[in-house]
N, C-alpha and C positions, 0 to 999 in steps of 0.2 A: 479551618476551623468551623464549626456550625454557629450559625446566630442562635440566641436563645430567647424564649418569650416566656415570661413568668406571668401567670396570671394568681390575681390573689381577689378577696372578698371583702366587704365591709358592710357595717350597719347590723345584718341579720346573715345566717345561714342559709342554705338553699336559695343562693340570688340567681342559680346560673351561670356558675364559672364554667361547669362542666361542658354545658352544650355550646356556651360561648367561645372555648378551646377546641371543642370539635369543628365549631362553625368556620373558626379562623383555619384550622389545619384543611379545611376542604377548600377554602378560597385559595390556602396558598398552593396546594396539590392543581388545583384549576389554572394555575399559571406555571405549572412543570416543575415545581420545587417540590422535594422530598423532604417529607417532615418525619419527626421521632416524637412520641407523645408519652406523658408520664405526669402519675397524679402521686404528690406526697400528703399522707393524712397525719393528723396530730394525734391519734387516739393511741392507746399504749397497748392496745391487742397487737400481736406481732402481723395478724394478719384478720380479715374479718370472717374467716370459715366457720369460726366457733361462736359469731354473734347470732341472735334473733334476727331473724328478717322484719320485725315490728320494730327493733332498734335501731338497725342499721340500714334496711332494703334487701334489695337483691345482692348475692355474691355471684360476681361475674369471673368465669373460668375460662384461662388463654389455653392455646393451642398446649404450651409445654407445664400446663398443670398448676400455674398460680391461680390461687384464690383472691380477687381483687375486690376494688370499689366498682359500685354499678357505672360510676364514670367511664371506665374504661371500655364498656358499652356501648357509651356515646361516641367515642374515639373510632372504635372499628365500624359503627353504622355509619358514619360521616366519612372517616377517611380510610385510606389503603394502608397506614402506618402497622408495622408488625409489632403487636404486642406479647410481652413475655414476662417471666420472672422480673425482670429490671423496670418494668414499666408502673410500680407500685412500691411504695415504701412507707412504713409508718413509725411512730415514734418509736413502737416496740421493737420492731426489726432494726432500727438503728441502734438502741441503747442495748438491745440484744448482741450485735455484733461487737460494739465497743466493749462490754464486758467479757465476751470471749477472747477478746484480743488483750485484755489486760490480765485474764487468767492463764492465758498462755506468756506472759510477759514481755510481749510485743512493745510495750510502751516505757520499758527498762526502768522501772521502778518510780515513774515520776506519780504525781497526783493526777487523777483522770478527771478532767472537767468538762462541762458543757462547753466553753469556749477553752481548746481549740477542738479537743477530741470529738466531741459531738457534732458539731458544724462541719468538722473535717469528713466526717463520716458522711453526712448529708451531702457535700459537696462531690465526693466520691462516689457517690449513687447517681448524681446528676451527669457527670462525666461517663459514667459508665454506661449509659443510655446509648451513646454514641461512640462507644471506644473499638468496636469491633468492626471490621472492612464490610461486612455485610449489613450493619447498621449505619453505614454512612448517610448521614441527613444533611440538609442543607439548612434546616431549621428544628429546632427540638423546642416544643411547647411542654411546658412544665405547670402544672394546676397546684395551688397550694390549697389543702383542705382547712376548712373552719373559716374566722373571721378574723380579720385584724383587731388586735386588743384582747384577743383568748391567752392566756399566758401560755396553754399549749403550743400556740403555732410560734412564740417569740424565736426558739433557736432554729426554728425553717427560715423565717426571715432573717435574721442575724447570717445565716449560711449564705442566703441570698445577696444580701448586703456584700459580705466578702467575695462572693463568687463574681459581682460584678466588676469589683475592683482586681481580680485576679486575670480577667479574661478581657477587660477593657471595656468602658461605657459603648462604644459603637457596636458592641458585640452582644449587648442585652437591650431589651424591652421590655417594661413592666406595664401590666396592663391590669385596672383595678376596678372591679365590678363591685357597684355600689346601689342603693335603694334610694329612689326619690319618691317619697310618699304624695299622694296629692290629698290634700286637706278640702274635703269639701265645703266646711264652712266659709273658707277664704277662696274656694274654687280656682287653686292653683297648685302646680308642683312646688315641692319645698328643698331647696338646695343646701340647708344647714346640716342634714345627717351626712350629705357626702363631702362636705366640706370639712366636717369633724374627724370623718373616718380617713382621709387624706392626711388631715395634719397628725392623727395618730400614725399612720404609715410614716411621714417624715420625720418623726421624733425618733423612728426604731433607724432611721438614715436612707431610707427608700423614697425617691421621688418617681411617682408615675409618670410615665410617656402618653400612655392613652386612659381616657376614664369611660367606662361604659356605664351608663344609667340606666336600671331597671325601672321603669316609669309606668307598669300596669297597662291600662288601656289608654294612656295619654302618650303624646309624642313630645320629645322635648323641643321647646321653640328655641327662637333666636337669643332671646334675651337670658333664658336660662343656660343655654351655651356659654353665652357672654360672660354670665355672672360666675360660672363655675371655672371657666378658663382664667378669669381674675383673680379669684380667691384661690385656686389651687396649682395656678403656675402651669397650664396645660395648653396649648393650642388650641381654638374653637373647632378648628377640622379633625382634632383628635379626642373630641367630647362625643360619644356616639351614643344614641338612643337605643335602649332595648325593649321595645314594647311587646305586651303578651300577644304571642302570634299563635294562630293554629292553622294548620297542623305545625308538629313542631319543625318539619322539614324544609318551611319557608322562612324559618329563621337566618339561616346562610344568606339568602337571598335579600331578605331586609338590610345585612352587614353589608352585601357587597355593595348596595346602591348607596350606603353612608361612607364607601372607601375605606372599610377598617383595614383588608389586608394592604391597599395602597399606602395607608398613614405607616404601618409597620415596615414595610419594605422601603419607604423613605428613611424612615429613622435608621434603618441598616444601612443606607446608602446602595441598595441592591437596584437592580433594572427591572421593569416593571413589564413583563411578557403579558401579552395578550390573556385575557381570562377566557378558558373553556368551559364554561359552566352550563351550557346549553342542556346536556342529557340531563342533569340535574333539576333545572328551572322547566322541562316539559314534563319531568315527572312530578313536580308539586303542582304546575297546571293540569294535569289529567287526574290528581286527588281533587282538584276543586271540580271538575267538570263531572265527578260520578253521582249519580244519582239512585242506582240499584242499593240494595243493603240485604245483608245476611246477618241472622242473628245466631250467636255463638254461648253456651251457658260454660263456665270454666269454673268445675268444681273443685275448690283449694280450701287451704288450713289458714291462711294468712291475708285473708280478704279485707282485713280492716285498714291496710296499709297499701297504697298505690304502687309504692314502688318496690315491693315483696318479690313482684312478678314483672318486673318491668320489661327484660327480654322478651318475654312472652307476649305482652301488651303490644310491643313494638312489631315483634313477628307478624302477629296478625294484621297491623297497620300493612305490611309489606305485601302480606298474602292478598288483600284487598286489593291493593295498587295491580297487583299480575291479572287480578280476576274484573278489573274495572269496577268494583263494589265497595262499599264502607262495610265494614265489621263492625257490628255491635255487639260488645264483648261485656258480658254481666255474670261478673264473680258472685258463686253461690258457697257459702260457708258450708262444707261438709257436716258439719256437726249438726246442722239443722236437720238432715236425713236421719240422724240418728236420735233426735228427741221429738219425734212424733210426725213430723212433716215428710208426707211420701213423695217419690220422684213424680207420679202422674200428677202431683200438684205443683209441682215447680218447673218440670223441664220439658212437657209438650209445647210451649209456645217457641221452642228453640230450634233451630235448624241443623246445629251440631252440638257436640258434648265435647270439652277436653276435660281430663282428670290430668293434674299437674304434679310436679315435686313436691317434696315434703320429708320431714323425718319425723319419728315418734309415733304411737298408736292412737292420738289423739286425732277423731273423724275420721277413721280407716274404715268402719263399719259403713259410715254413711257414702264413701267413695266406691264400696262394692256395690250397694245398692243402685247407685247412680249407672255403673257399668251394666249391671243384668237390665236395667231399664233400656238402655240403649241397644243392648244387643238382642233383646228380645223385639223392640219395637222396629229395629233396624234402621236406627238413627246415626248417621255418621257420627265416626270416635275417633279422638286422638288421644294416644296415652303418652305421657313423659315420665321417663325415671322410674320413680314410684308409682306413677299413672299406669307404666307397664306391669309392674308386678302385682297391682291390682286386679289389673284384668286377668292375669294369669291365675291368680287366687280365686277369683269369681267364676272361671272356667272349669277351675279342677272341682270347686264346690256344687256348680249346677250340672256340667255337662259329664263329669267323671264319676259324678256322686260321692267325692270326698267331702263331707258336712263340715268335717272339722280342717281343711286345708287351709293354712296360714304361712305367715313369715315369722322365721326366727326373731325376727327384729320385734314382733309384737305379742309373739307367745310361743318362748324357747323350747317349751315341752309338746308343741303340736306333733301329732303322731303323722302329719302329711306336710312337711316342710317344703313347700312347692318353692318357695324363696329362701335362700340360707345364706349364710354370711360367705363372701368372697374366701377362697382360701388362705389366700397371703394376709386376710384382716384377722386372722385368728391369733388371738394374744397382742394384738395392738391394743395399748391403754392409752398414747396420748390422743387427743381429739383434734388438735389444729394440723393440717396438711397431710393426713394419712390415709384419706380414703383412695379411690381407684380417680385420679384427677387427669383432666387433659385429653388430647385428641389420642383417639385409637382406630386401627385399621378395622372396618366393617367390609363382609363379602357379602354382595347382594345374590340371590338367588333370582334366575330366570322365571319368568313368566308372573311375576309377583307385582303387588302396587308398589312397594318400595323400589324395585327395580325400573318400573315404568315412570316412577317419580325422578328419580335422581339421573336415569339417563346413563348408569354407568354400572360398572360390576363392582367396584371398589371405590368406597368412600372413607373419608375420615371425620369422625365427630367426637365431641368433647362430653366426657364424663364427669361425673362426682356421685359417688355412691359407694357404700358398703356390702351393699348384698347383690345377690344374683339369683336367676333362674336356676331350681335344681335339674339338671341333666337326669336325674332318675327318673323324672316326670315326661320326660321328652317326647318318648315313643308313643304314651297314652294321650298325652294331648293331640298330637298330629293325626295319629291313627283313629281315635275314638272320639275325639272332642271337635274335630274339623279346624284345628288351629294349622297354620303356616308359620313356619320360622324363616322368614324372608331375609333375615340379617343375623351373620355369626362373626365371632371374631376368634381366630385360633390361637389358643392360651394352652401352651405346651403339649400336654400329651391328651388334650382335650379341647372343647369350644366354649365360649360363652354366647347365650343369647341375646342377640342386639336388638331384633326387631320380629315382632308376632304380631300375626294378622289373622282373619277368620274367612276361610272360604266362603262360605253361605251368609252374605252382609255386603251390603252396597259399599260400605267404607270402614273398614276396622284396622286399625293399624296403632301399634304402640311400641315405643322405641325405650331402650333402657339407657340412651345417650340423651344429652339435651340439644336438640336441633335449633332452638332459640337462639343459642349464642352467636351462631353463623349467619344469622338473617340480616341483610342491608335492604335499604328501600330500592337499591337499583338491581339487587340480585336476591329475591326473596327465597327463603329456605322452601326445599321442594314438597317437604311433608305437609307443612301448613300450607302450601300454595294449593296442593293436592285436595287436602282436606277442606280447604274454604270451597273449591269447585264442588266437591261433591255435596257440601252444604247448600250452596246455591241450587244445585240439581234438585235437593229435597225440598226446598222451598217453591221450586218452578212445579214439581209433581204434586205438593200439597196443595196449591193453587189451583 
């Protein structure tokens, strides 16, 4: 039977449970244990796929096409855990499953209630995480979204209380992450919010085994540890300080110094193999030594929320590690380019330009103007998903002379639908979970930048889109516009364009897939890595 670690949060949301869970997973893997990771979200949406990025942040996509919470991105960037549809469950998906069972008569006419039916479904999802032989894990780490005290979280916490009774206390560890505010007037960290948060958790029937205190810029002192231990009934060595640390990837090193993984393994009465974290620590030290800098402009639509493009932000950090430089990423709202500002006012200071993913027609013409600027000025360019579609539209308009070229997403009656709806998407009405989702095969063409970047003939990358390049324009784009289709996906009796490049350009590459989802600090994504390398070259040439 695997051991289970449950991560809960208190006092405020966005306290860092996801990074804490990912960090613990990394530390346990460094000792040779296999981990499984899961996020339970209290919102009623079935998944975050239909949610506005301003509301929820990035939607992270797994290989098998699950649209999930962005914390799963942290799990994949820190650990080797195989994430799938089983790795994320919401209140909406839980209730939906229970209602479907009731409609099928599986409850034999009983009154369906939160306890036991909803809590049983939650527990079954947790067990499902490690049910298959290939999922066999030593330790499963399950993060509970939201904050203790929220009404939405109560069924999940009740399910965890019951789960602990069923598998036995020695097989469960509860980690509670709380905020310890620093009061300037008093000049000290205050433990009272943590005490109240733990008290609320204990009223539900859960006693935390470990308390992780988010302390901002301050370090938890011995006296504060002693006070929390006394009032929360947790040993002092199980009180962990979580200071705000930069870079993000130094956080597990901080937890290792405080023995977080040792505390958890001792609670489980498990052996303590030596920790092999050397490669990760060397990567963090390498980041600290870097002095060279490259500036990238990212033209997007959801620039007011840092989490909207979380995986892209992190993929640039990884690409910087690979090129021994810091990537200074500046997000530019594409609507600015539609409302009077010109690309030659905004983009010249940058060494490379990214046009990122998105949906809907807001800001589209601004993105097209950005692509034209970098194409004509020969500035390194990377397009992702919608960014590739925008590049195709711009090339068709300017190099093929098709002034009204567009996507049927933005202009259904366009005379030149360079981008059109995927065949299998026609007639689809439901919004959630119906796009082309997950990892698909992409065959790379010899002699292209994509083939050189990946060093492979076949790759598998993750998708999230409804529209595709219209093959009716393929011959004109390649023969007359100087475009190169460097990646394709065989699709029935035709092929889908996965990557396009430009021949006469220092570095111009755009993918229909989302390369950012598979980037990690120890294995930077090839397209991001080579794009940043080209931007560095651009910076040196300009200097």
